[in-house]
N, C-alpha and C positions, 0 to 999 in steps of 0.2 A: 715510163717513169720520168718525171721532170728532172732536169739536171740540177736545178737549185731548189732547195726547200727553205722556206722562211719561217718554219716553226722550229724553235730551238729551246732546249731545256734551260732551266735556271741553274747555270753552272757557276761555281765560284772559281774564277781563273786566278790561280795563285801566282801572279806576276807582280812581285812587290815593287818592281821598278816603274810600273805604269800607274799614273795617277789619272783617273777618269773624270774628275771634276772639270767643269767648263766655266770659263769666265773669270777665274781668279787671276791676280797679277802674276806674271812670269810664266804663264802657260801658253803653249803654242797650239793653235787649232789646225788640225790636219784637214778636217772637212766640217761643214755646218750646213744643214738644210739643203743638201744636194750640191753644194758649191765647195770649191777648194782653190787656194792660191798656189798650191804646190805643183812642182814639176818633177817627174821621174828622170833622173840624170844617168845617162849611160855613155861611155866613151864610144865614138864611132867605130873604133877597131876592136871593141870588146869581143871576147869569145862568144860563140853562138849560145852557149848555155846561159851566160849572163844576160844576153839580149832576151832570151826566153824568160829569164827571171823577171826582167823589167815588165814584160807583157803580162805575166801572171800577176805581178803586183798591181798593175793597172786594172786588170780584169776583176780581181776580187775586191779591191777598194770600191770599184764601181758597183759591184753586186751588193756590198754592204751599205754604201752611202748614196748611190746614185750619182756621185761626182765622177767626172771624166778627167783624169789627170793626164796631161800630155807627156810624151816621152821625147827627150831632146838631149843634145850634147851639153857639156858644162857651160858653154858660153851663152846659151839661151835661157839659163835659169837664174832666179833671183836668190841671192844668199839669204839663208834663214828660211827658205821655202823650197828646199830641195830634198828629195829622196834619192840618195846617191847609191847606185847599185854596182857592186864590184869594187875591187881595190883600184883606186884612181889617185892621181896627184892631189885631188881634193881631200882624199882620205889620209894620205901621208901628211898633208899640211895640218889637218884638224887633229890628228893623233900622232905626234912625232915619236912617241914611245912604242907604237904598234909596229909589228913586223908583217910584211907581206907574206901570206901563206903560200906553201907549195901548191902547185896546180891540183894535185890529187888529194889535198887535205880536205876532209869532209867537215871538220870543225868550222864554226862560224861565230860571227858577232854582229849584233845590231845595236848601234849606240848613237845617241844624240850628241850634236855639237851645236849649241844654241838652238835654233829652230830647225836645223837640218837633221835628218836621220840617215846614217850610213849603214849599208848592209855589205858585209864582205866575208869571204871564206875562200877555199880553193876554187879556182876558176872552172874546174870540171863539174863540181856539184855543190861545193860549200856555200857559195853565194846564193844559189837557188834555195838551199835548205834554210839559209838565213831569212829569206823572204817568206817561205812557208811558216817558219817559226813565228815571225812577227804577225802574220795573218791569223795563226792559231791562237797565240798567247795574248796578243793585244786586241785583236778584232773579233775573236771567237769563231773563226771559220773552222769547218771540219770537213774531212773527206773520208766518209765511212766505207765507201766502196766506189768502184768505177762509175756507178749509176746514182749514188746517193751522196750529195754534197750539201752542206749547210752554210749559208751566208746570213747571219742574223742581222736584220736591218737596224741601222743606227742613224739617228738624226745628226749627231755630232760626235766628234772624238778629239780629245786634246791631250797634251802631255806636258810635263815640266822637264823631266830628265829621264833618259832611257839608257840602260847598260845591261845587255843580255848576251851571254856567251854559252855555247854548248859544244861538246865533243862526243863522238859516238863511243858507246861502250864496246862495240864489236866493229872491227874494221870492215869486213866484207859481210853484207847482210842480204841473204838470198831468201826472200819470202816465196817459197816455191808452191804457190797456189795459182790456179788458172786466172783469177781476176787480176792478179799482179803481173804474172808472166806475159800475158797478151795485151796489157794496157800500159804502155810506157808512161803515159800522163799520170795515171793513178800510182804507178810504181814510184815515180819521182816524188810525188806528194807524200808517200809513205817512207821516203828516205831509204828505199831499197836500191842498193847500188850495184846489183848484179845485172840489171837491165839498163841499156843505154838511155840517156836522158832524151826527152823529146826535142826535136828541132823546131825552128820557127815555122817551117811549112808543115801543115797538118799531115800526120801520118809518117813523118820522117823522124829519124833519131840522129844524135850527134856521134860520129865516129870517135872511138877512144874514150868515151865518157862512162864506161862500166868497168868494174873490177871482175871481169868475166873468168869463167872456168871452162876450158874447152874439153868436151868429151866426158864419158863415163864408161867404165868397163872397156877401156880402149885397147887392151892388148889384142883383142880379136880384130881390131881395125889395123893395128900395126903389123900383125902377123896373121893374115887371114888363112884359115885352113882350106877354104874352097880353092885357093890359088896354089898352096904349097903342099898340102898333105899327100897328094898322089905321088909327087916326085921326092918329097922329103918328109916322110912320116916321123923321122927323128926330131923334127922341130916341135913336136907336140907331146903331150903328157903320156907317160907310161903308167898304165893301171893294170894290175894283175897280169903283168907280162905282155900287155898289148898296147900299142900306140893308139891314141884316141883321135879320130877325126871329128868333124862336126864342130859343135860349140864346146870344145874342151879348153884347157889352158895350154899355153906354150910351155915348152921345156926351158926353164930359165937358165939352166946351166949350159945350154948349147951356145957356143960363141957366135954362130951364125944368126941365132935369134936375137942376141944382143945387138949385133951390127945392123940387122934389118930394122930393129926398133929405133935405134939411134937415127938412122937415115929417114925413117918415116916421121919421127917427131920433128926433126929439123925441117922437113918439107912442110909439115903443117904450120910450124912457127913462122916460116918465111911467107907462106901463102895466106895465113890468117893471123896477122900480127896484132889484132885488136883484142887479145886476151892477156890476162895476167898469169894464169896457171894452165898447164897442159897435161892432160891425163895420160898416165902410164899405169892404169889400174887393171886388176885382174878381171877376167870375165865373170859373169854372174852364175857361177856354179862351184861345186866342191871338188872338181876333177883336177887337182894340182898333181904335178908330176912326182912319181915315186922312183925314178931311176936312181942308180947308185950315186951319181954326182949330185943330184938334187937332195937326196937323203943325207949325204955328207955335209952339205951346206946347212940343212935344217938342224942337224946335230951340233954343228959348230956355232950357229947363231940363235939357237933357242926356239926353233920351230919355223913354220912356213912364213911368218912375218919377217923373219931374218933373211930367208931366201929372197923374198920380194924386195926387201930394202937393199940387200946386196946388189941386186939387178938394177934397181931404180937409181941408186947412187952412181952407178957407172953411166947411166943415161944422163944424169944431171951433170956429171963431170964433163961429158962430151959436148954439152950445149952451152955451158956457162960463159965461155969466152965470146961466142957470137951473140948470145942473148943474156947479157949481164943483169938485166932488170926483170927477167922472166923466171918462172918457177916450174918445176916438174911435180905433178901431183900423183900420189898413190893412195891406195886404200889401207885402212886397218878395219877389215870387214870379214865377218864370219871366221874362216880359218886363218886369217891374218890379223885378227883383232887384238890379240895379246901382244904386248911390246916384246921385242926380241932381246937378246943379251949379246954383249960384246960387239955391238955395232950400233951406230947412231946415224940419223939422217944427215945428209949434206946440208949446207946452209941454204941452197937453192931448191930444197925438197919440201913440199907441203904434204903432210900426212892427214888424210881425211878419215877420221874415226867415226864409225857408224853404230848407231844405237838400236839396230833393228831387233835385237833379242829382248829389249828392255820392256818393263811394265811402264805404261804411260801415266798411270794413276798416282804414282808415289815418287818421293824423292829418291835420289840414287843411294844415299847413305842410310835410308831407313826402310828398305824393302829387300827381302831376301833374293828376289829375282833381279835386283839391280846391283848387288854388291860386287859382282864380278866386273861389270862395266865400270863401276866407280873406281875399282882398282886399276883397270886399263886406262881410264882417263887420267888418273894420277901418274901412272907409269909413263905414258906417252908424253904427258905434259912436262915430265922431268927431262926428256931427251930430245923432243922434237923442237927444232927452232921455229917451226911454223905449223901449228896444229889447226886443223879445220874440222868442223863437226858436221856430220850428216845426221840430222835428227828426224824422227818420225812422229807426227802429231795427230794423225787421224786413223780411221779404220779402213784399210785398203781392201779387205775382204768384202766389206759392205759399206760403201762410202757414207751412206746416210745414217748409220747407227750412232746413237749418242756416245760420246767419249768425254768423261768427266775429268779432264786434265787441266781445267782452267787455272788452278793455282800452282800446279807443278810446271806449267809453262815457264813461269818466272824462276822457280828454284833451279830448273835444269839450265836455263840460259845463264844464270849466275854461276853455276858450277862450270860451265864452258868458259865463261870469262875468267874465272879464277884459275882455270888451267891454262890461261894465256892463249886461248884460241883466237886466231886472227880472223876466222870466218865461220859462219853458221849457215847451212842450208836447212831450212825448216820445211820438210816435205809434207804438204797437206794435199788438198784436192787439186792436183796439178792437171787432171784430165777432165774434170766435170764440175758443174755447179750443184751437185747433189749432196754435198757434205752438210752435216748438222751444224747450224749456226755458223756457217762458213765465213760470213762477213766479219763477225765479231772475232773469231779466232784469228783470222788474217790480220785484222787491225791491231789486236793485242800483240801478236808476234812482231809486227813492225815496230810498235812502240817499245817493246821490251828489248829487242835487239839494239835499238838506239840507246835506251836507258834501262839496263837491267834492274836498277834500283827504284824504278817508278812506283808510285802508290797503286797497287793492283786494284784495290777496291774502288779508288777514284777512277781508274781507267774503265773498269766495268760499268760503273755508274754513268760515266760520260757517254760510253757507247750505247748502253741500253736506253737511256733517256733520249739521246739524240736520234737514234735509229728507230726506236719503237714508240716514241712519244709518251703519252700517258700510260701506255702498257709496260713501260720500262720496269717499273717496280715488280710487276708480275713475272717478267722474264728473269729478274734476279731471284725471285722466289723459286722459279723452276731450276735455276742453277744450284740453289741450296738443296732442292730435292735430289738432283743428280748427285751432289756431294754426299748426301746422307745415305742414299740407297746404293748407288753404283760404286761407291768407295767404302762400303761397309767391310768389316773385318773379314779377311780371307779372300777378298776379291782382287783380282789382278787383270790387267788388260794389255796384251801386246798389241802390235799394230795390225794384227789379223784376227778379227773377232767375228763370230757369227751371231745371228739373231737368237740362236738356241742357247747362248751363254747364260749361266745361272744368275748373272748380275741383273738381267732384265726381268724383273718380277712383274706380276700382274698388278701389284700395288703401285709400282713405279709408273706403269702405263696409265692406270686409272687416275692416280693423283696428278700426274703431269697434264693429262687432258682437261682435268677440272681447272687447273691453273690457267691453261690457255683459253678456256671458256671465259674466265674472269678477265683475262687480258683483252679478248675481243670486245667484251662489254665496255671496257674502259675507252676504247677508240671507235665505238660504234658510229658508223656513217663515214669513216675515213677509209676509202677503198684501198689506198696505197698502203696504209699501215696494216689493214686487215690482211692484205696479200703477204706482207712481210711476216706476220704472225702465222699465217698458214704454212709458209715455207719453214718456219721454225718448228711448227708442230708436226710436220711431215714424218720425222723419224719415229715419233710415238705411234702414228697411224700405221706406218710400215710395220713396226713391231707387233702391233695388235693384229694386223692381217696375217703375219707369220704365225702368231701363237694362238689366236682365237678368231678365225675368219668369220664365223657366224656373228660374233659380237662386233667385229669390224664392219660387216655389211649393215648390221642393225644401227650402228652409230655413225655411219657415213665415212668411216676411215678410208675405204677404198676410193670414194669420190674425191676426198681431199688429196690423196696421193696422186690421183690422175690429174687434178687441176694444177698442182705444183709442177708435175712433170711436163705438162703441156705449156704452162706459162713460162717456166724457166728454160725450156728447151733441153731438158735432161735426156741424155741417151745412155750414158754409162752409169751403172750402179756399182760396179766393182772395178778393180784395176785391170782385170784380164778380160779382154773382149774375145768372144768366141765366134765371130763371123756371122753372116746372115743378118737376121733382125737384130736391132739394138736391144740391149738388156732391158731398157725401160719398156719397149714394146712387148717383149716376152713377159715381163711382170704384169702389165695391164691385161694381156691376153689370159694369163693365169687367173687373174681376178674374174674375168668374164666366164671362164670355164668353171671356176669354183661356184660362182653365183648360179650358173645353170645346173650344176650338179646338186646344189642344195635345193633348188626349186623342183627338180625333176627326178630326184633319187627314187627308184622303185622300191616298194615295200618287199623286204626279204623275209619270207616265212621261216619259222623255226624248222630245223631239219631233223632234230632228235627230240624224242619225248622224255627220255630219262637218261641219267648218267651213273657211272659206277661210284664216283666219289670225287672230292676236290683234288685239283692238281693239274700239272702240265707234264706231258710226256716229252722226252727230248732224246735226240741222237747227236753225239758230238763227233766232229771230224777234225783231222789234222792233215796239213799238206800245203804246198805252195800254189793254191788255186787263186784265180782272179775274178771269180763270179760264184754266186750261189749254185748255179747250174753245174759248173765245173766241180764245185765242192761235193755235190751229191753224186756226180758221175765218177770222179777220180779220187776224191778224198778218202783217207783211211779212217774207218769208224774206230774210235778209241773208247767210247763209253755210251751208255744209254740208261734210261731210267725215268724217274719222276722227280719233279720239283714243285714247291708250292706256288711258284709264279715264274715269269720269264725273267731270267737274269743271267749275267755273265761276270759278276763281281769277283769270282774266284780266279779269273783269268788275267789279273791286272798286269802281270809281268811277262805275258806270253805274246807271241805273234804266230801267224799262220795256223789259225784254228777256226772252227765254225760250228754252228748249231742249226738243227731243225727242231722247232718247238711246235707241238700240236696240242690243242685243247678245245674244249667246248665252252663258249662264252655265253653266259646267261644275260639276256636283255630283260630287264624287269619292267621297262616301260616301252610302249611303242613310240617310235619317232626317230629323229636324226641323232645318231651317235657319231662322235668324232674320234679319230685316232691321229695323234701327233707323234712323230718320231724324230729323234736326232740320232744319226748313225755314222760311225766311222769304223769299218768300211761298209761293205755291201749289205743291203736290207731289202727283203721282199715280204709283203703282207698279203695273205690270201684269205678271204672270208667267204664261206659257203661256195667255194670253188671259183670265186671271182678275184682276180689280182687287183687289189685296190692301191697298193703302193709298191713301186719298184725304184730303188736307189742302188742298183747293183754296181759292181765294179769297185776298184780301189780308189778311195777319195778321203779327203779331210772331212771333219764333221759337217754334215748337211742335214737340213730340216725338211720334212715333208709332212703332209697330212692327207686324210681322206675322210669321206662321210659315208655313212651307211644308214639307210632307213630300215630299221629292224622291227619286226614283229616280236611280241613277247615270246620268250622261250629260248632254247639252246641253239647256238649257231657255231659251225665248225670254223676254227681259227687256226691258221698255220703261219708261222713266222720263220723265215730263213735269214740267217745272219752269218757273216764271216769277217774275220779280222786279218788284214794283210800284214801291215807293219806300222811302226811309228805312231802309237797311240790307238786307243780303242774306246768307243762310246756306243752304248745302246740304251737310250732313254726313251721310254714309251709312255705317253700320257693318254688317258681315256676320259671322255666327257659324255655324259648321258643327258637325256631330256629332263631328268629329274633334278639335275644340278650337281651331280657328282663330278669332281675334277681331281684326277690323280693317277697313280699307276693302276694297272689292271687289278681290280680287287680279288684277293685270293678266294673269297667266298662266292665269287661269280665264275670261277674257272673250274672245269670238271674234266676228268679223264674218261 
C-alpha cells in the first residue's frame, strides 16, 4: 500500500481564518507551482520533538506542493518568509502578549505575523501538534492509519491572516489499538500522548515525551506469590478459611505487604522514571481477602474499594516527597468499582475507573445496563482529584464482529470529560488487525479524545470519503444499517459478544453484503480501495459462515475471510490465545473441513418405519457434573417424561442440572440438513448413532453446527445438555433442503 494517496474527497474545511484565494493584495504566497520563498526556522538548540516537527512540516508541504522548503536557523531566513517552529525569541517579539507554554502543555497556536507563520505549544508535544493541525486544517492532509495518508495536491496556497489555537479536551489520550500502540509516527499524528513522540532518527523515540502509565494489575508484581507464598502464606488472601496461592490478591491489611509494595514501587519509579503514573492495581480476579482485618476495613470504608484506597493512599504518602511530580494509580474495577465512603484518594492518587460491565451501544444515562456505572462515574468524579477511565470499545470475545457503537463513542467520552477525567484509555484491537472497521474506530477515538464536541457526522464523512473514496457513501449506508438493526429495542452489547447473539440477524447479514456489493461497484478497478472494502465486509462474511455455512460457501464468504486474513496478516481472532496453531489458522481449517463434510456427507437411511406419536422423551438430572458423560453416570435423575420439543426454559433460575432428550426426527426431503446450536454449557448431538456435535464441558455461550445428508423418513436424534453455573443457553436451529429455517418443528418430532 502506498504511503501517500493523492485522491482526496471534496471536503469543506471549516477554518474561517484561512483565505485560499491567490493573487489579491495583502496575501502571502506560501508556495506556487512547486516553488516557495519560505524557510522553516528552528533554533539550533531546539528540543528534538520540535526539530522533528520542522521535518514533518517540510515533508508534508513537499508532498502537497512539490516545493522543498529549507530548514535553517533564524539568521538564515528572510523576514516575512518564515515558518517559525517552536517558541523562539522571534515569537516573543512578534506576539508580546503571548506566554511561553509549559513543556508538557499539549495546547498550541499557529498564527501569522505579516508574512511569517509561527507554530508553538509545549515543547514535548504541543508544537508538533500545531504543525499537524496546520497541515490538516489549512492544507487538507489526513492520516487515516499508519499505512494510509492523504496529501491533496495543490498548485498554490496563500493567506492573508491566520490565528488558530486549540487545547485538548482530555489531558492523557491513550488510543489502545495495535496500529497506534506500535507506530509512534502515526500515534503522534493522532495526538495520542500515551506513546513517546518519534525521534529524528527513524525508529527512535524521544525520552520523556509521553504521559505514560506504568503497569496494570501490578499488585502481583509488587507482592509475587511464587516468591513469598511458601514462607508467608499470610501475605495472601484468605478465602473460606484457606490462604490462596497462585494468582490471588495480597492481604491488604498485612503491614508487611504494605512495606513490600512501597519498596517495590519506589524501585520501579527510580529505575523507570519516564512515566507519569505507577500502578498499584488489584490482580485480575475476584479473590480479595476476607480475613477479619480486611473485613473490618471493608465495613469501615464501604466495601472493597475502600480497602484498596486505604492501602493505596499509604503507598502514595510514602512516595510523594521523593517523587512530587508522579502519581500512584489504582483501579475502580469489578469488585472495587463502586466509590467508597468516609475515605477519599490522596492528591497524588489516580483512580482508574473501568467500564467493563457496560453496554457499548447506549448512553450511560439511558440504558438500564449502564445506570450503575453512571452512578459510579458521578460518585468517583466527586471525590477523586484525578480520575482516569479505562473504556472498552470492541468485542474481545470475537474481535471481528460488528459493534454499532459509533455514536456512543462520543457521548461516553463527553461523560468522562464532564466527570473531570484527566485521562482515557480506549481499549480496542490492541492485539490484532482483525477488528471491524478498525481504522475508522481508531481515527474517531483520537479525534474525540482531543475534541469531545467535534461534529461526529462530519468526522465520519471525512473518514469514509477519504479512506474509501467513491464507496464512502455506501459505508455510511452500512453504518446506518448497523444502527437500525444492531441497536434495535432490547438489544445490548457488552465487550464480550458471540456470533450467536440475537442482534446478528440474517437480514442484517444479507442487507449488509448487498451494500458492500454496491460499494465495490462504485470503486471498480481500484484494487487498493477494493481491498479496504473487503476488509470492512469481512465481519459479515464471518457471521454468515458461523450462522449458515452452506450459504457462505455458495456466496464466497469463506474465500473473502481467507483473503483478508492472509492479506492483513491476521492471527488472533479473540483476546485469548490457546497455544498451538493461531486462531486464524484454526478458523480456516474449520472452513476446509466443513466444505469437505458438505461435499462428501454420506446418505443416512431412515432407521424407523413408524412412530408412536409426536413428542420428545426426556430424562432430567441434577448434580455438580462437568460433562454430559459425568451427568449420565453420576447425576441424580429427578424427572422424566415427554415434551412437545427440546427446551429448557423452565430452568431459568437454576444451576447444576441437565437433560438427555431422545426423539425421532422426520426428514421430509432427501438432502443436506443443518443443525446449528448455541450452548452454555455442555452439549452433544447424536444422530443415528453418530456424534455430530460435541461442545462438552463448562463454558460460556459457544456456537457449533453439523450437516447430515438424510434420506426421507425417521432418524434417531439424541441431545445431551447440562448447565453448570452463571447463565444457561440452549438454542437449536434446524435447516432443511426444502428451505425451512427455525427450531426443530414439533410436527416432525416423534416418540
